[in-house]
N, C-alpha and C positions, 0 to 999 in steps of 0.2 A: 743318438746312442744305438743306432742300428748297424754301426760298423762292426763287422765280425771280429776284427782284431781287438777292439775295445772290449767287447763281450768276453773274448777269450782271455785277455789279460786280467779283466776284472774277476773272472771265475778263478783264475790261477791265484791271484792275490787273496781273494776271500777264502779259497780252499786252503792256502798255506797258513793263513791266520787261524782258521779253524783247527787245522792239524796241529799247529804249535800249541794252541790253547789246550787241546785234548791231551797232548803229550805232557804238558806241564802238570795238569791235574792228575793224570794217570800215574806218572812217576812220583808225584807228591803223595798220593794216596798209598802207593806201595811202600814208599819210604816210611810213612807214618806208621803203617802196620808193622813193618820190620823193626822200627825203633821201639814200639811198644813191646814186641816179643823179646827184643834184646834186653830192655830194662828189666822185664820180669825174670829173664834167665839170669842176668847178673845179680839181681836182688836175691834170688833164691840161692845162688852160689855163695854170695856174701853171708847170708843167714846160715847156710850150712857150715861155712868155714868158722863162723863165730861160735856156733854150738860146739864144735870140736875142741875149742880152746879151753 
């Protein structure tokens, strides 16, 4: 395992797996927060519309 090409490609593969995992969790967390805000906003708008009827 002292071959520099093997080490280089192993680092690239492991780095890309880490980066992909980070992006999956980062985008998922942001989407989860946005969905929570959107449901609160839509719920408040629905309640406001029902009060006016």
